[in-house]
C-alpha positions as CSV (number, residue, x, y, z in Angstrom):
1,M,43.0,-54.0,21.3
2,T,42.7,-53.3,25.0
3,K,39.3,-53.1,26.6
4,A,39.6,-49.3,26.7
5,E,40.4,-49.2,23.0
6,K,37.5,-51.5,22.2
7,V,35.1,-49.2,24.1
8,Q,36.5,-46.1,22.3
9,F,36.1,-47.9,19.0
10,V,32.4,-48.6,19.8
11,I,31.8,-44.9,20.8
12,D,33.6,-43.6,17.7
13,T,31.8,-45.9,15.3
14,L,28.4,-45.2,16.7
15,E,29.0,-41.5,16.7
16,E,29.9,-41.6,13.0
17,L,26.9,-43.7,12.1
18,Y,24.3,-42.0,14.3
19,P,25.3,-38.4,15.1
20,E,21.6,-37.7,15.8
21,T,19.5,-39.9,18.0
22,P,15.8,-39.1,17.8
23,I,13.7,-40.8,20.4
24,P,11.9,-43.7,18.7
25,L,8.6,-43.3,20.6
26,D,6.4,-40.4,19.7
27,H,5.5,-38.3,22.7
28,K,5.2,-34.6,23.8
29,D,6.0,-34.6,27.5
30,P,7.2,-36.9,30.3
31,Y,3.7,-38.4,30.9
32,T,3.1,-39.4,27.2
33,L,6.6,-40.8,27.1
34,L,6.0,-42.9,30.2
35,I,2.8,-44.3,28.8
36,A,4.5,-45.0,25.4
37,V,7.4,-46.8,27.0
38,L,5.1,-48.8,29.2
39,M,3.1,-49.9,26.1
40,S,6.3,-50.8,24.2
41,A,7.1,-53.9,26.4
42,Q,7.1,-56.9,24.1
43,S,5.9,-54.8,21.2
44,T,7.6,-52.7,18.5
45,D,8.1,-48.9,18.7
46,A,6.4,-48.7,15.2
47,R,3.3,-50.4,16.5
48,V,3.2,-48.3,19.7
49,N,3.5,-45.2,17.6
50,T,0.3,-46.2,15.6
51,I,-1.7,-46.7,18.8
52,T,-0.6,-43.9,21.1
53,P,-2.3,-41.2,19.0
54,L,-5.6,-43.0,19.4
55,L,-5.1,-43.1,23.2
56,F,-3.7,-39.6,23.6
57,E,-6.6,-38.2,21.5
58,K,-8.9,-39.2,24.4
59,A,-6.4,-38.8,27.2
60,D,-2.9,-37.3,27.1
61,N,-2.7,-36.5,30.8
62,P,-3.5,-38.4,34.0
63,Y,-6.6,-36.4,34.8
64,D,-8.3,-37.3,31.5
65,M,-6.9,-40.9,31.7
66,V,-8.7,-41.7,34.9
67,K,-12.0,-40.6,33.3
68,L,-11.6,-43.7,31.1
69,S,-12.2,-47.1,32.5
70,V,-9.5,-49.8,32.5
71,D,-11.7,-51.6,29.9
72,E,-11.8,-48.6,27.7
73,I,-8.0,-48.1,27.8
74,R,-7.6,-51.8,27.1
75,E,-9.8,-51.7,24.0
76,I,-7.7,-48.9,22.5
77,I,-4.3,-50.4,23.3
78,K,-5.2,-54.1,22.5
79,P,-3.0,-54.2,19.3
80,V,0.2,-53.7,21.2
81,G,-0.2,-56.9,23.3
82,L,-0.3,-57.6,27.0
83,S,-3.3,-55.1,27.1
84,P,-4.9,-56.4,30.4
85,M,-1.7,-55.7,32.4
86,K,-0.8,-52.5,30.5
87,S,-4.3,-50.9,30.8
88,K,-4.4,-51.6,34.5
89,G,-0.9,-50.1,34.8
90,I,-1.8,-47.0,32.8
91,Y,-5.0,-46.3,34.9
92,G,-3.3,-47.1,38.2
93,L,-0.2,-45.0,37.6
94,S,-2.3,-42.1,36.4
95,K,-4.3,-42.2,39.6
96,I,-1.1,-42.2,41.7
97,L,0.4,-39.3,39.8
98,I,-2.7,-37.3,40.6
99,E,-2.9,-38.3,44.3
100,K,0.9,-38.1,45.1
101,Y,2.5,-35.8,42.5
102,D,0.0,-33.2,41.4
103,G,-0.4,-35.0,38.0
104,K,3.3,-34.7,37.2
105,V,5.7,-37.5,36.4
106,P,8.4,-37.5,39.1
107,A,12.0,-37.1,38.0
108,D,13.1,-39.8,40.5
109,M,14.1,-43.3,39.7
110,N,12.7,-44.9,42.9
111,A,9.4,-43.0,42.6
112,L,9.0,-44.1,39.0
113,E,9.8,-47.8,39.8
114,E,7.0,-47.7,42.5
115,L,4.4,-46.9,39.9
116,P,2.2,-49.8,38.6
117,A,3.6,-51.7,35.5
118,V,6.7,-49.5,35.5
119,G,9.9,-51.6,35.7
120,H,13.5,-50.6,36.0
121,K,14.0,-50.3,32.2
122,T,10.9,-48.1,31.7
123,A,12.0,-45.8,34.6
124,S,15.5,-45.6,33.1
125,V,14.1,-44.6,29.7
126,V,12.0,-41.8,31.3
127,M,14.9,-40.5,33.4
128,S,17.2,-40.5,30.4
129,Q,14.9,-39.3,27.6
130,A,12.3,-37.1,29.4
131,F,14.5,-35.6,32.1
132,H,18.0,-35.9,30.6
133,I,19.3,-37.5,33.8
134,P,22.0,-40.1,33.0
135,A,20.6,-43.6,32.8
136,F,21.4,-46.7,30.7
137,P,18.2,-48.6,29.9
138,V,19.1,-52.0,28.6
139,D,16.7,-53.6,26.1
140,T,17.2,-56.8,24.1
141,H,19.4,-55.1,21.5
142,I,21.8,-53.7,24.0
143,H,21.9,-57.0,26.0
144,R,22.6,-58.9,22.8
145,L,25.3,-56.5,21.5
146,M,27.1,-56.1,24.8
147,Y,27.5,-59.9,24.8
148,R,28.5,-60.1,21.1
149,W,31.1,-57.3,21.6
150,N,32.5,-59.2,24.6
151,L,31.8,-56.2,26.9
152,S,29.4,-58.2,29.2
153,N,28.9,-61.9,30.0
154,G,25.3,-61.8,29.0
155,K,24.1,-63.5,32.2
156,N,21.2,-61.0,32.7
157,V,20.2,-57.4,31.9
158,T,21.1,-56.2,35.4
159,Q,24.7,-57.3,34.8
160,T,24.7,-55.9,31.3
161,E,23.6,-52.5,32.7
162,K,26.3,-52.5,35.4
163,D,28.9,-53.3,32.8
164,A,27.7,-50.6,30.4
165,K,27.7,-48.0,33.1
166,R,31.2,-49.1,34.2
167,L,32.7,-49.1,30.7
168,F,31.1,-46.0,29.1
169,P,31.5,-42.4,30.3
170,K,28.4,-41.2,32.1
171,E,27.9,-38.1,30.0
172,L,27.4,-40.4,26.9
173,W,24.9,-42.9,28.4
174,N,21.7,-41.2,27.3
175,K,22.8,-40.9,23.7
176,L,24.8,-44.1,23.5
177,H,22.0,-46.4,24.6
178,L,19.9,-45.1,21.6
179,Q,22.9,-45.4,19.3
180,I,23.4,-49.1,20.3
181,I,19.7,-49.8,19.7
182,Y,19.8,-48.2,16.3
183,Y,23.0,-50.2,15.4
184,G,21.4,-53.4,16.7
185,R,18.4,-53.0,14.5
186,E,20.3,-52.1,11.4
187,Y,23.6,-54.1,11.6
188,S,23.4,-56.7,14.3
189,P,19.9,-58.1,14.6
190,A,19.0,-61.3,16.4
191,R,17.6,-62.9,13.3
192,G,19.0,-62.6,9.7
193,W,22.3,-61.3,11.1
194,K,25.1,-60.8,8.6
195,L,28.5,-60.6,10.3
196,E,30.1,-59.1,7.1
197,K,27.9,-55.9,7.6
198,D,28.4,-55.7,11.3
199,L,31.6,-53.7,11.6
200,I,31.8,-53.5,15.4
201,T,31.3,-57.3,16.0
202,K,33.6,-58.1,13.1
203,T,36.3,-56.0,14.7
204,I,36.0,-56.6,18.5
205,G,33.4,-59.4,18.8
206,R,33.6,-62.3,21.2
207,K,35.6,-65.1,19.6
208,S,33.0,-67.8,20.3
209,V,30.2,-65.7,18.7
210,I,32.2,-65.2,15.5
211,D,33.3,-68.9,15.4
212,D,29.7,-70.0,15.8
213,Y,28.6,-67.7,13.0
214,I,31.3,-68.9,10.6
215,K,30.3,-72.6,11.5
216,S,26.7,-71.9,10.8
217,K,27.5,-70.6,7.3
218,A,29.9,-73.4,6.5
């Protein structure tokens, strides 16, 4: 298969498996999505979805959020991990949204990345999922799969994102990044991976990855 054929195979397979791509994090608007994505760093979406309702009950907009102290926010979000940094970030970005953006989340990549505790990936998710502006947020699943599928060299997430944007049509980015995440969780996890069930890697995977897998099972 040529590179273009491999890319098309990935697109077709994912579309067949995941014609619908619900957003994994519960939210009702750009602000609650931003907070949920920020909280999901080094945590699971399932865990975040159990904690955000408790936080949003007290504050689901920046104006109510700054009425809470950093310690109060931290107490609520403790179970998701990294709560000292995340609580400061949530309070700090809420304050900036009020001061600079009339309490609204800006639909601008650079403006989002300037907010406290908001990295490139978080900003990309908000652009893609809240504002439907093409972006390709790369998480650990996408980084792992792009390497396994021999579509990126796996050096770092920045390179993986560049390769994904170069290979896949822009109009598919927003849906595709979710499809890859769903596929990674279901068929191509980091641990407990079974190549036999992983149709995409089995068909187009990097030779060294497949060889290592076969060796490990021998």
